[in-house]
C-alpha positions in Angstrom: -22.2 61.0 -66.8 -22.9 59.0 -63.6 -21.0 59.6 -60.4 -18.9 56.7 -59.4 -18.4 57.8 -55.8 -14.6 57.8 -56.2 -11.8 60.3 -55.4 -8.1 60.7 -55.8 -5.9 59.6 -53.0 -2.7 61.3 -51.8 -0.7 59.4 -54.5 -3.0 60.6 -57.2 -4.7 57.2 -57.7 -8.5 56.9 -58.1 -10.1 55.1 -55.1 -13.7 54.4 -54.4 -15.3 55.5 -51.1 -15.4 52.0 -49.9 -11.6 51.7 -50.2 -10.8 54.6 -47.9 -10.3 53.7 -44.2 -12.8 55.4 -42.0 -11.2 56.7 -38.8 -12.5 59.1 -36.2 -10.2 61.9 -37.6 -11.5 61.4 -41.1 -15.2 61.2 -40.2 -15.1 64.0 -37.8 -12.7 66.3 -39.7 -10.4 66.5 -36.7 -6.6 66.3 -36.5 -5.2 63.1 -34.9 -4.8 63.6 -31.1 -7.4 66.4 -30.9 -10.5 66.1 -28.7 -14.0 65.7 -30.1 -16.4 68.6 -29.5 -20.0 68.8 -28.7 -19.7 66.0 -26.2 -20.7 66.3 -22.6 -19.2 64.5 -19.6 -22.0 62.0 -19.6 -21.3 60.8 -23.1 -24.4 62.3 -24.6 -24.4 64.3 -27.9 -26.3 67.5 -28.3 -27.8 68.2 -31.7 -30.1 70.8 -33.2 -32.9 69.0 -35.0 -35.2 71.2 -37.1 -34.4 74.2 -34.8 -34.9 72.3 -31.5 -32.1 71.1 -29.2 -32.1 67.3 -28.7 -29.9 65.0 -26.7 -28.8 61.7 -28.2 -28.3 59.3 -25.3 -26.1 56.2 -25.6 -27.6 53.0 -24.5 -27.3 49.3 -25.2 -30.5 49.4 -27.2 -29.3 52.3 -29.3 -25.9 50.5 -29.8 -27.7 47.3 -31.0 -29.9 49.3 -33.4 -27.0 51.2 -34.9 -24.7 48.2 -35.0 -27.5 46.2 -36.6 -26.8 48.2 -39.8 -23.9 45.8 -40.6 -21.6 47.3 -37.9 -20.4 50.6 -36.6 -17.8 51.0 -39.3 -20.4 50.6 -42.0 -22.6 53.2 -40.3 -19.7 55.6 -40.2 -19.1 55.0 -43.9 -22.8 55.5 -44.6 -22.7 58.8 -42.7 -19.6 60.0 -44.7 -21.5 59.1 -47.9 -24.5 61.2 -46.8 -26.9 58.2 -46.7 -30.2 59.7 -45.5 -31.5 56.5 -44.0 -28.3 56.1 -41.9 -28.8 59.6 -40.5 -32.5 58.8 -39.6 -31.6 55.5 -38.0 -28.8 57.0 -35.8 -31.0 59.9 -34.7 -33.9 57.7 -33.9 -31.8 55.3 -31.9 -30.2 58.1 -29.9 -33.6 59.6 -29.1 -35.3 56.3 -28.4 -37.7 57.0 -31.3 -38.9 55.2 -34.4 -37.3 56.3 -37.7 -40.6 57.5 -39.1 -40.9 60.0 -36.1 -37.6 61.8 -36.9 -37.1 61.5 -40.7 -38.9 64.8 -41.5 -36.8 66.7 -38.9 -33.6 65.1 -40.1 -34.4 66.2 -43.7 -35.3 69.7 -42.6 -32.1 70.0 -40.6 -29.9 69.0 -43.5 -27.4 66.2 -43.5 -24.2 68.3 -43.5 -25.4 69.9 -40.2 -25.6 66.4 -38.6 -22.6 64.6 -39.9 -20.1 65.5 -37.1 -22.4 65.0 -34.1 -23.9 61.7 -35.5 -20.4 60.4 -36.2 -19.5 61.2 -32.6 -22.6 59.4 -31.4 -21.7 56.3 -33.4 -18.2 56.3 -31.9 -19.7 56.7 -28.4 -22.0 53.8 -29.0 -19.1 51.7 -30.1 -17.2 52.6 -26.9 -20.1 51.7 -24.5 -21.3 55.3 -24.2 -17.9 56.6 -23.0 -16.1 59.4 -24.7 -13.0 58.2 -26.6 -9.7 58.7 -24.7 -7.0 60.7 -26.5 -5.1 57.5 -27.2 -8.2 56.1 -28.9 -8.8 59.2 -31.0 -5.4 59.6 -32.5 
């Protein structure tokens, strides 16, 4: 039986992943009004990539690369669906690297270990590299 990438909503109705709104609290697993973690004052995101600490730096170039994947919302959706290529593209953009240079390290790190920090990075890029304010988060 093939997976149809659907789930039950709060009312018990079946919905596809594409029909769920992607908001920062859903993507990051945080409660509305809570602050995101792993974010420094400069708006960078620290990740552990294949056992090594790396810093994703927001820039206009990174924002254009990530947004070029049909928009920031689409990238957040792809991350929530564990789309390997989306993870590779976000990491490469944040490190100023080519996707081929990071794909092995992303795979060895494991997607679940990168979901939250990469989602935070996409939100930073969408907000010109600035951390979201509490009013924006909730």
